[in-house]
All heavy atoms as an XYZ file, in Angstrom:
789
protein
N       5.365    178.763   -130.449
C       6.133    179.996   -130.270
C       7.624    179.756   -130.361
O       8.405    180.617   -130.014
C       5.800    180.624   -128.920
C       4.692    181.628   -129.005
S       4.641    182.736   -127.597
C       3.799    181.742   -126.405
N       8.077    178.638   -130.750
C       9.503    178.367   -130.837
C       9.934    177.391   -129.770
O       9.212    177.121   -128.826
N      11.127    176.855   -129.920
C      11.651    175.872   -128.979
C      12.136    176.550   -127.704
O      12.734    177.614   -127.723
C      12.800    175.121   -129.629
C      13.332    174.001   -128.778
C      14.407    173.225   -129.497
O      14.739    173.503   -130.626
N      14.958    172.256   -128.816
N      11.874    175.904   -126.586
C      12.307    176.445   -125.297
C      13.809    176.316   -125.143
O      14.443    175.531   -125.827
C      11.594    175.710   -124.171
N      14.386    177.085   -124.224
C      15.829    177.096   -124.097
C      16.345    176.978   -122.691
O      15.639    176.540   -121.797
N      17.599    177.358   -122.506
C      18.321    177.181   -121.263
C      18.353    178.424   -120.371
O      19.020    178.419   -119.354
C      19.760    176.772   -121.573
C      19.823    175.405   -122.232
O      19.001    174.542   -121.902
O      20.699    175.220   -123.081
N      17.660    179.468   -120.743
C      17.662    180.667   -119.913
C      16.368    181.447   -120.077
O      15.750    181.431   -121.132
C      18.848    181.565   -120.222
C      18.816    182.223   -121.578
S      20.205    183.355   -121.839
C      21.574    182.270   -121.578
N      15.992    182.082   -118.989
C      14.890    183.026   -119.005
C      15.481    184.411   -118.831
O      16.368    184.611   -117.993
C      13.918    182.755   -117.853
C      13.191    181.415   -117.866
C      12.349    181.275   -116.601
C      12.333    181.275   -119.098
N      14.998    185.359   -119.616
C      15.432    186.741   -119.489
C      14.184    187.608   -119.367
O      13.354    187.637   -120.279
C      16.293    187.186   -120.693
C      16.652    188.661   -120.571
C      17.547    186.337   -120.802
N      14.037    188.247   -118.228
C      12.930    189.166   -117.995
C      13.462    190.582   -118.138
O      14.521    190.910   -117.594
C      12.354    188.960   -116.600
N      12.732    191.398   -118.875
C      13.205    192.767   -119.058
C      12.042    193.735   -119.201
O      10.936    193.358   -119.562
C      14.168    192.872   -120.247
C      13.588    192.471   -121.575
C      13.125    193.428   -122.458
C      13.512    191.140   -121.949
C      12.592    193.067   -123.680
C      12.991    190.756   -123.161
C      12.523    191.734   -124.042
N      12.350    194.967   -118.881
C      11.395    196.058   -118.998
C      12.096    197.194   -119.732
O      13.204    197.592   -119.355
C      10.958    196.511   -117.608
O      10.146    197.657   -117.691
N      11.454    197.695   -120.764
C      12.001    198.800   -121.553
C      10.993    199.931   -121.516
O       9.802    199.703   -121.704
C      12.233    198.379   -123.018
C      13.169    197.191   -123.108
C      12.773    199.554   -123.830
C      13.263    196.585   -124.496
N      11.475    201.125   -121.276
C      10.586    202.291   -121.275
C      11.308    203.487   -121.870
O      12.503    203.679   -121.639
C      10.139    202.608   -119.859
N      10.581    204.293   -122.632
C      11.180    205.523   -123.151
C      11.291    206.572   -122.053
O      10.493    206.591   -121.123
C      10.205    205.960   -124.241
C       8.897    205.389   -123.821
C       9.207    204.112   -123.078
N      12.304    207.399   -122.162
C      12.455    208.558   -121.285
C      12.499    209.783   -122.178
O      13.060    209.741   -123.267
C      13.757    208.481   -120.486
O      13.750    207.364   -119.641
N      11.904    210.867   -121.732
C      11.918    212.076   -122.547
C      11.079    211.921   -123.796
O      11.406    212.446   -124.836
N       9.963    211.163   -123.673
C       9.088    210.914   -124.818
C       8.539    212.219   -125.360
O       8.225    213.144   -124.624
C       7.936    210.005   -124.391
O       7.031    209.842   -125.448
N       8.397    212.266   -126.660
C       7.875    213.472   -127.296
C       6.352    213.467   -127.377
O       5.758    214.408   -127.871
C       8.463    213.621   -128.705
O       8.108    212.493   -129.492
N       5.699    212.399   -126.893
C       4.234    212.362   -126.949
C       3.658    213.386   -125.975
O       4.165    213.586   -124.887
C       3.713    210.964   -126.636
O       3.916    210.661   -125.284
N       2.571    214.017   -126.378
C       1.970    215.077   -125.578
C       1.317    214.554   -124.296
O       1.269    215.252   -123.288
C       0.917    215.832   -126.402
C       1.555    216.621   -127.531
O       2.729    217.027   -127.383
O       0.880    216.819   -128.561
N       0.802    213.323   -124.322
C       0.101    212.812   -123.156
C       1.010    212.052   -122.192
O       0.557    211.585   -121.157
C      -1.080    211.933   -123.573
C      -0.653    210.668   -124.298
O       0.563    210.463   -124.502
O      -1.551    209.878   -124.666
N       2.279    211.925   -122.525
C       3.216    211.256   -121.642
C       3.096    209.743   -121.660
O       3.756    209.058   -120.900
N       2.243    209.188   -122.520
C       2.029    207.748   -122.584
C       3.241    207.051   -123.186
O       3.832    207.516   -124.157
C       0.792    207.450   -123.429
O       0.668    206.062   -123.626
N       3.588    205.923   -122.585
C       4.700    205.131   -123.110
C       4.177    203.880   -123.815
O       4.951    203.111   -124.365
C       5.680    204.729   -121.981
C       6.275    205.957   -121.334
C       5.015    203.843   -120.954
N       2.856    203.702   -123.811
C       2.240    202.493   -124.324
C       2.601    202.146   -125.754
O       2.869    200.980   -126.069
N       2.595    203.121   -126.647
C       2.887    202.835   -128.054
C       4.316    202.348   -128.238
O       4.569    201.417   -128.997
C       2.635    204.060   -128.928
C       1.150    204.390   -129.051
O       0.315    203.503   -128.773
O       0.830    205.534   -129.423
N       5.251    202.971   -127.546
C       6.657    202.570   -127.654
C       6.863    201.181   -127.079
O       7.561    200.343   -127.662
C       7.559    203.587   -126.953
N       6.242    200.906   -125.937
C       6.357    199.589   -125.315
C       5.721    198.530   -126.216
O       6.250    197.424   -126.360
C       5.743    199.593   -123.905
C       5.678    198.183   -123.330
C       6.545    200.508   -122.982
N       4.607    198.864   -126.842
C       3.953    197.921   -127.762
C       4.880    197.534   -128.897
O       4.896    196.372   -129.325
C       2.656    198.519   -128.301
N       5.667    198.464   -129.384
C       6.615    198.145   -130.454
C       7.683    197.169   -129.969
O       8.085    196.262   -130.685
C       7.256    199.414   -131.006
C       6.310    200.261   -131.828
C       5.673    199.491   -132.981
O       6.401    198.779   -133.718
O       4.446    199.585   -133.141
N       8.129    197.330   -128.736
C       9.106    196.397   -128.167
C       8.502    195.011   -128.024
O       9.142    194.002   -128.344
C       9.606    196.912   -126.810
N       7.268    194.937   -127.554
C       6.591    193.649   -127.398
C       6.383    192.998   -128.765
O       6.537    191.782   -128.915
C       5.258    193.812   -126.630
C       4.451    192.520   -126.639
C       5.534    194.261   -125.199
N       6.085    193.794   -129.777
C       5.923    193.259   -131.138
C       7.216    192.577   -131.597
O       7.192    191.478   -132.155
C       5.543    194.370   -132.109
C       5.278    193.881   -133.531
C       4.985    195.012   -134.514
N       4.236    196.124   -133.975
C       2.910    196.167   -133.854
N       2.173    195.136   -134.204
N       2.314    197.252   -133.379
N       8.351    193.199   -131.328
C       9.651    192.612   -131.677
C       9.821    191.266   -130.984
O      10.252    190.285   -131.602
C      10.806    193.575   -131.292
C      12.148    192.868   -131.316
C      10.806    194.788   -132.205
N       9.491    191.211   -129.713
C       9.621    189.969   -128.942
C       8.733    188.886   -129.538
O       9.179    187.760   -129.769
C       9.280    190.201   -127.455
C       9.165    188.882   -126.705
C      10.326    191.103   -126.810
N       7.491    189.204   -129.805
C       6.553    188.203   -130.324
C       6.956    187.711   -131.706
O       6.766    186.545   -132.033
C       5.141    188.760   -130.312
C       4.649    188.922   -128.874
C       3.239    189.387   -128.790
N       2.852    189.488   -127.369
C       1.721    190.005   -126.960
N       0.841    190.458   -127.832
N       1.455    190.056   -125.668
N       7.511    188.601   -132.512
C       7.950    188.211   -133.853
C       9.249    187.408   -133.830
O       9.616    186.801   -134.826
C       8.105    189.444   -134.739
C       6.763    190.081   -135.088
C       6.884    191.377   -135.865
O       8.023    191.895   -136.038
O       5.835    191.894   -136.301
N       9.935    187.369   -132.692
C      11.201    186.644   -132.592
C      11.021    185.130   -132.689
O      11.954    184.413   -133.041
C      11.905    186.970   -131.273
O      11.258    186.318   -130.183
N       9.841    184.651   -132.344
C       9.597    183.218   -132.343
C      10.005    182.532   -131.053
O       9.760    181.339   -130.877
N      10.633    183.249   -130.136
C      11.004    182.671   -128.847
C       9.781    182.593   -127.941
O       8.904    183.460   -128.007
C      12.074    183.524   -128.156
C      13.432    183.615   -128.828
C      14.347    184.541   -128.035
C      14.055    182.240   -128.979
N       9.733    181.578   -127.076
C       8.657    181.552   -126.083
C       8.729    182.844   -125.260
O       9.817    183.289   -124.889
C       8.997    180.333   -125.224
C       9.834    179.461   -126.104
C      10.616    180.417   -126.957
N       7.575    183.453   -125.020
C       7.577    184.735   -124.312
C       6.276    184.933   -123.557
O       5.270    184.290   -123.837
C       7.820    185.883   -125.293
C       6.687    186.028   -126.286
O       5.668    186.634   -125.988
N       6.849    185.432   -127.467
N       6.340    185.849   -122.600
C       5.174    186.222   -121.807
C       5.332    187.684   -121.423
O       6.410    188.100   -120.996
C       5.112    185.351   -120.561
C       3.988    185.701   -119.623
C       4.006    184.840   -118.370
O       4.939    185.013   -117.560
O       3.104    184.004   -118.239
N       4.264    188.441   -121.566
C       4.286    189.843   -121.169
C       3.306    190.044   -120.027
O       2.156    189.609   -120.113
C       3.927    190.762   -122.349
O       4.912    190.592   -123.373
C       3.901    192.222   -121.932
N       3.781    190.674   -118.957
C       2.931    191.026   -117.827
C       2.922    192.545   -117.700
O       3.510    193.241   -118.522
C       3.446    190.379   -116.520
O       4.731    190.922   -116.211
C       3.532    188.861   -116.651
N       2.289    193.042   -116.668
C       2.171    194.494   -116.515
C       3.515    195.184   -116.305
O       3.634    196.379   -116.574
C       1.242    194.826   -115.352
O       1.762    194.298   -114.153
N       4.537    194.437   -115.853
C       5.810    195.081   -115.563
C       6.996    194.567   -116.360
O       7.982    195.288   -116.521
C       6.117    194.973   -114.071
C       5.111    195.746   -113.239
S       5.545    195.884   -111.512
C       7.130    196.647   -111.548
N       6.946    193.316   -116.840
C       8.088    192.737   -117.546
C       7.636    191.894   -118.726
O       6.515    191.377   -118.736
C       8.905    191.827   -116.615
C       9.746    192.561   -115.626
C       9.266    192.839   -114.362
C      11.025    192.986   -115.963
C      10.043    193.532   -113.437
C      11.804    193.674   -115.045
C      11.313    193.951   -113.790
N       8.518    191.730   -119.664
C       8.378    190.726   -120.710
C       9.489    189.717   -120.464
O      10.629    190.088   -120.229
C       8.514    191.347   -122.107
O       7.395    192.220   -122.328
C       8.533    190.288   -123.190
N       9.126    188.436   -120.502
C      10.095    187.369   -120.283
C      10.201    186.540   -121.544
O       9.186    186.194   -122.151
C       9.679    186.469   -119.105
O       9.499    187.291   -117.944
C      10.739    185.417   -118.821
N      11.436    186.237   -121.936
C      11.683    185.368   -123.077
C      12.488    184.169   -122.610
O      13.190    184.238   -121.594
C      12.436    186.084   -124.223
C      13.783    186.637   -123.757
C      11.567    187.173   -124.839
C      14.625    187.264   -124.857
N      12.373    183.067   -123.347
C      13.171    181.882   -123.079
C      14.035    181.639   -124.307
O      13.522    181.575   -125.428
C      12.275    180.683   -122.799
C      13.050    179.475   -122.340
C      12.173    178.399   -121.717
O      10.933    178.515   -121.767
O      12.747    177.446   -121.164
N      15.340    181.538   -124.088
C      16.287    181.396   -125.203
C      17.289    180.293   -124.912
O      17.497    179.913   -123.765
C      17.017    182.725   -125.428
N      17.912    179.807   -125.967
C      18.922    178.757   -125.814
C      20.293    179.319   -125.472
O      21.084    178.661   -124.819
C      19.002    177.929   -127.086
C      17.772    177.077   -127.312
C      17.901    176.164   -128.510
O      19.007    176.027   -129.065
O      16.879    175.578   -128.885
N      20.578    180.531   -125.933
C      21.898    181.121   -125.710
C      21.766    182.584   -125.298
O      20.761    183.240   -125.567
C      22.771    181.063   -126.987
O      22.193    181.919   -127.983
C      22.908    179.647   -127.515
N      22.826    183.055   -124.688
C      22.910    184.465   -124.310
C      22.787    185.357   -125.543
O      22.065    186.352   -125.532
C      24.248    184.697   -123.604
C      24.426    186.079   -123.079
C      25.221    187.045   -123.607
C      23.808    186.655   -121.927
N      25.135    188.184   -122.856
C      24.278    187.971   -121.818
C      22.908    186.173   -120.988
C      23.860    188.817   -120.795
C      22.511    187.022   -119.972
C      22.977    188.325   -119.879
N      23.496    184.990   -126.617
C      23.466    185.801   -127.844
C      22.059    185.882   -128.419
O      21.629    186.950   -128.875
C      24.427    185.230   -128.895
C      25.888    185.467   -128.535
O      26.173    186.324   -127.663
O      26.746    184.785   -129.125
N      21.332    184.760   -128.408
C      19.968    184.747   -128.930
C      19.070    185.671   -128.109
O      18.305    186.460   -128.662
C      19.437    183.313   -128.892
C      18.048    183.145   -129.463
C      17.581    181.704   -129.419
O      17.724    181.046   -128.357
O      17.069    181.237   -130.442
N      19.185    185.595   -126.793
C      18.373    186.440   -125.921
C      18.720    187.915   -126.091
O      17.831    188.762   -126.232
C      18.559    186.024   -124.461
N      20.005    188.226   -126.084
C      20.422    189.630   -126.173
C      20.107    190.246   -127.532
O      19.859    191.449   -127.626
C      21.900    189.773   -125.849
C      22.243    189.509   -124.380
S      21.348    190.555   -123.207
C      20.030    189.453   -122.689
N      20.068    189.428   -128.579
C      19.691    189.946   -129.899
C      18.245    190.444   -129.871
O      17.931    191.513   -130.405
C      19.881    188.870   -130.962
N      17.363    189.690   -129.214
C      15.963    190.099   -129.122
C      15.823    191.331   -128.235
O      15.130    192.284   -128.590
C      15.078    188.938   -128.607
C      13.653    189.404   -128.356
C      15.097    187.787   -129.610
N      16.503    191.331   -127.097
C      16.454    192.495   -126.211
C      16.984    193.726   -126.951
O      16.381    194.809   -126.885
C      17.252    192.249   -124.914
C      17.369    193.527   -124.092
C      16.598    191.139   -124.083
N      18.059    193.562   -127.674
C      18.638    194.680   -128.428
C      17.677    195.244   -129.465
O      17.533    196.466   -129.602
N      17.000    194.358   -130.193
C      16.034    194.830   -131.194
C      14.846    195.519   -130.530
O      14.309    196.500   -131.056
C      15.570    193.670   -132.082
C      16.653    193.184   -133.035
C      16.137    192.260   -134.132
N      15.363    191.122   -133.673
C      15.871    189.942   -133.326
N      17.180    189.747   -133.368
N      15.076    188.951   -132.939
N      14.435    195.032   -129.361
C      13.339    195.666   -128.635
C      13.743    197.069   -128.160
O      12.952    198.012   -128.254
C      12.914    194.794   -127.458
N      14.973    197.204   -127.687
C      15.476    198.525   -127.291
C      15.486    199.469   -128.498
O      15.056    200.620   -128.407
C      16.886    198.422   -126.662
C      17.536    199.797   -126.541
C      16.811    197.743   -125.305
N      15.948    198.981   -129.631
C      15.981    199.807   -130.845
C      14.579    200.254   -131.256
O      14.401    201.379   -131.733
C      16.646    199.038   -131.980
C      18.140    198.868   -131.783
C      18.772    197.885   -132.761
O      18.045    197.284   -133.590
O      20.004    197.721   -132.693
N      13.579    199.390   -131.061
C      12.203    199.752   -131.397
C      11.712    200.910   -130.535
O      11.038    201.816   -131.017
C      11.287    198.539   -131.245
N      12.065    200.881   -129.251
C      11.679    201.985   -128.361
C      12.510    203.224   -128.673
O      11.998    204.346   -128.685
C      11.821    201.570   -126.876
C      11.571    202.761   -125.949
C      10.868    200.431   -126.556
N      13.777    203.016   -128.965
C      14.672    204.133   -129.276
C      14.225    204.898   -130.523
O      14.480    206.091   -130.640
C      16.084    203.593   -129.468
C      17.173    204.561   -129.150
C      18.513    203.853   -129.050
O      18.731    202.817   -129.663
N      19.413    204.414   -128.281
N      13.527    204.233   -131.414
C      13.012    204.897   -132.608
C      11.943    205.930   -132.261
O      11.663    206.827   -133.038
C      12.441    203.865   -133.581
N      11.376    205.813   -131.054
C      10.316    206.723   -130.616
C      10.768    207.688   -129.528
O      10.031    208.599   -129.181
C       9.121    205.932   -130.108
C       8.435    205.142   -131.197
C       7.317    204.309   -130.601
N       6.515    203.695   -131.637
C       5.373    204.196   -132.087
N       4.900    205.305   -131.610
N       4.710    203.556   -133.027
N      11.933    207.445   -128.957
C      12.397    208.258   -127.841
C      13.920    208.345   -127.860
O      14.591    207.334   -128.081
C      11.943    207.634   -126.520
O      12.469    208.351   -125.422
N      14.466    209.510   -127.612
C      15.929    209.645   -127.638
C      16.630    208.986   -126.452
O      17.833    208.780   -126.476
C      16.137    211.158   -127.601
C      14.917    211.689   -126.928
C      13.796    210.768   -127.331
N      15.864    208.641   -125.428
C      16.455    208.042   -124.231
C      15.613    206.844   -123.825
O      14.386    206.908   -123.805
C      16.483    209.074   -123.107
C      17.228    208.648   -121.880
C      17.321    209.809   -120.909
N      18.061    209.445   -119.717
C      18.254    210.244   -118.704
N      17.748    211.471   -118.719
N      18.946    209.842   -117.656
N      16.285    205.734   -123.467
C      15.588    204.492   -123.152
C      16.114    203.928   -121.841
O      17.317    203.913   -121.595
C      15.794    203.445   -124.281
C      15.109    202.138   -123.944
C      15.295    203.990   -125.607
N      15.195    203.439   -121.003
C      15.551    202.772   -119.761
C      15.336    201.273   -119.945
O      14.295    200.843   -120.460
C      14.655    203.297   -118.638
O      14.837    202.539   -117.459
N      16.317    200.460   -119.503
C      16.225    199.008   -119.607
C      16.550    198.385   -118.260
O      17.580    198.678   -117.661
C      17.206    198.485   -120.661
C      17.393    196.964   -120.734
C      16.118    196.277   -121.206
C      18.563    196.628   -121.644
N      15.663    197.520   -117.778
C      15.890    196.714   -116.572
C      15.874    195.267   -117.039
O      14.960    194.861   -117.761
C      14.789    196.939   -115.514
C      14.978    196.015   -114.325
C      14.754    198.392   -115.087
N      16.873    194.481   -116.624
C      17.001    193.112   -117.110
C      17.372    192.171   -115.969
O      18.193    192.503   -115.130
C      18.078    193.082   -118.199
C      18.297    191.781   -118.930
C      18.515    192.074   -120.389
C      19.468    191.042   -118.361
N      16.746    190.992   -115.962
C      17.070    189.948   -114.998
C      17.104    188.630   -115.749
O      16.221    188.353   -116.558
C      16.015    189.888   -113.886
C      16.314    188.835   -112.843
C      15.286    188.866   -111.730
C      15.648    187.810   -110.694
N      14.731    187.814   -109.562
N      18.116    187.801   -115.489
C      18.249    186.532   -116.198
C      18.379    185.376   -115.225
O      18.994    185.493   -114.174
C      19.472    186.575   -117.119
N      17.778    184.246   -115.608
C      17.914    182.982   -114.893
C      18.554    182.019   -115.889
O      17.891    181.550   -116.821
C      16.542    182.481   -114.442
C      16.616    181.159   -113.680
O      17.733    180.647   -113.463
O      15.546    180.632   -113.327
N      19.830    181.760   -115.723
C      20.599    180.938   -116.663
C      20.773    179.560   -116.043
O      21.419    179.417   -115.009
C      21.950    181.610   -116.968
C      21.692    183.012   -117.520
C      22.769    180.765   -117.937
C      22.880    183.934   -117.453
N      20.181    178.553   -116.686
C      20.157    177.212   -116.120
C      20.306    176.175   -117.239
O      19.315    175.616   -117.717
C      18.848    177.011   -115.366
C      18.835    175.807   -114.463
C      17.554    175.787   -113.659
N      17.593    174.701   -112.685
C      16.549    174.250   -112.049
N      15.357    174.788   -112.259
N      16.653    173.264   -111.182
N      21.523    175.923   -117.689
C      21.739    174.964   -118.777
C      21.125    173.601   -118.476
O      21.162    173.118   -117.348
C      23.264    174.868   -118.860
C      23.747    176.177   -118.326
C      22.774    176.522   -117.228
N      20.539    173.023   -119.505
C      19.945    171.703   -119.384
C      18.480    171.708   -118.992
O      17.842    170.669   -118.974
N      17.930    172.869   -118.677
C      16.529    172.970   -118.300
C      15.780    173.751   -119.370
O      16.130    174.889   -119.673
C      16.363    173.655   -116.944
C      16.785    172.765   -115.803
C      18.121    172.620   -115.468
C      15.840    172.050   -115.084
C      18.518    171.786   -114.438
C      16.218    171.214   -114.044
C      17.556    171.083   -113.735
O      17.931    170.267   -112.719
N      14.776    173.138   -119.944
C      13.983    173.788   -120.976
C      12.537    173.891   -120.518
O      12.113    173.217   -119.577
C      14.054    173.014   -122.308
O      13.551    171.698   -122.086
C      15.478    172.944   -122.828
N      11.783    174.743   -121.169
C      10.368    174.897   -120.847
C      10.104    175.567   -119.522
O       9.016    175.436   -118.959
N      11.056    176.300   -119.003
C      10.917    176.893   -117.670
C      10.000    178.109   -117.630
O       9.546    178.496   -116.556
C      12.295    177.252   -117.107
C      13.182    176.032   -116.867
C      12.526    175.045   -115.920
O      12.281    175.329   -114.759
N      12.213    173.860   -116.436
N       9.692    178.684   -118.774
C       8.782    179.829   -118.801
C       7.446    179.461   -118.153
O       6.897    180.218   -117.360
C       8.565    180.311   -120.237
C       7.771    181.593   -120.421
C       8.505    182.778   -119.800
C       7.533    181.858   -121.892
N       6.955    178.270   -118.428
C       5.706    177.825   -117.811
C       5.942    176.873   -116.637
O       5.170    176.853   -115.683
C       4.811    177.155   -118.855
O       5.475    176.046   -119.432
N       7.003    176.080   -116.682
C       7.234    175.069   -115.639
C       7.426    175.693   -114.258
O       6.952    175.135   -113.253
C       8.441    174.204   -115.993
N       8.103    176.837   -114.191
C       8.321    177.473   -112.888
C       6.988    177.879   -112.256
O       6.771    177.702   -111.061
C       9.236    178.693   -113.036
C      10.672    178.314   -113.370
C      11.528    179.531   -113.587
C      12.045    180.020   -112.265
N      13.130    180.997   -112.383
N       6.085    178.409   -113.064
C       4.769    178.817   -112.570
C       3.950    177.587   -112.190
O       3.266    177.583   -111.154
C       4.028    179.666   -113.628
C       2.619    180.013   -113.171
C       4.815    180.939   -113.939
N       4.027    176.536   -113.001
C       3.289    175.307   -112.699
C       3.719    174.711   -111.354
O       2.884    174.211   -110.602
C       3.479    174.290   -113.823
C       2.768    174.691   -115.098
C       3.195    173.884   -116.319
O       3.992    172.924   -116.173
O       2.747    174.234   -117.421
N       5.020    174.772   -111.034
C       5.494    174.258   -109.745
C       4.900    175.053   -108.578
O       4.533    174.489   -107.546
C       7.025    174.264   -109.695
C       7.654    173.173   -110.555
C       9.130    173.009   -110.287
N       9.936    174.168   -110.627
C      10.457    174.397   -111.839
N      10.256    173.570   -112.837
N      11.197    175.470   -112.043
N       4.783    176.338   -108.731
C       4.189    177.181   -107.681
C       2.708    176.858   -107.527
O       2.200    176.715   -106.411
C       4.390    178.687   -107.984
C       5.872    179.042   -107.993
C       3.598    179.550   -107.001
C       6.583    178.802   -106.680
N       1.995    176.742   -108.657
C       0.567    176.410   -108.596
C       0.350    175.057   -107.927
O      -0.581    174.897   -107.123
C      -0.053    176.425   -110.001
C      -0.089    177.779   -110.660
C      -0.970    178.799   -109.931
O      -1.838    178.395   -109.115
O      -0.784    180.005   -110.166
N       1.227    174.098   -108.223
C       1.118    172.777   -107.598
C       1.326    172.887   -106.090
O       0.602    172.285   -105.296
C       2.127    171.827   -108.215
C       1.996    170.407   -107.700
C       2.967    169.478   -108.399
C       2.815    168.070   -107.836
N       3.753    167.141   -108.443
N       2.314    173.675   -105.684
C       2.571    173.867   -104.262
C       1.400    174.538   -103.563
O       1.117    174.275   -102.395
C       3.857    174.681   -104.053
N       0.693    175.394   -104.290
C      -0.492    176.066   -103.737
C      -1.716    175.173   -103.767
O      -2.749    175.504   -103.168
C      -0.784    177.352   -104.521
C       0.223    178.485   -104.342
C      -0.036    179.579   -105.356
C       0.165    179.031   -102.920
N      -1.614    174.060   -104.510
C      -2.755    173.143   -104.616
C      -3.793    173.572   -105.621
O      -4.926    173.098   -105.580
N      -3.432    174.497   -106.535
C      -4.409    174.983   -107.510
C      -4.236    174.370   -108.884
O      -5.130    174.460   -109.703
C      -4.323    176.514   -107.637
O      -3.013    176.873   -108.063
C      -4.669    177.204   -106.345
N      -3.063    173.782   -109.168
C      -2.771    173.187   -110.477
C      -3.201    174.086   -111.620
O      -3.670    173.623   -112.641
C      -3.413    171.794   -110.609
C      -2.772    170.796   -109.682
O      -1.572    170.943   -109.386
O      -3.469    169.869   -109.237
N      -2.998    175.409   -111.452
C      -3.322    176.481   -112.309
C      -3.421    176.357   -113.705
O      -3.731    176.880   -114.599
């Protein structure tokens, strides 16, 4: 999925004022996730956030920006929540942070 980097960026994008009749945001969110997966950056999607690992702020924000644009193509208004863990010199943290917790729990997940 690409080389790991020095920062993790977790974000959630959702359309507001969607024109879909059923109020579902799933299709718009799927387009954002597609952008992330096509970026080549290490990534993980959970029920509430998508997290990417990037080497630079510019690299991370370029992917977030394209994901926002993908949702914006389906909705005139977009909500974005973003959290970053910037730690130069540390790579592979997308999985390493979880592995440390599993080890502490004794499950080696």
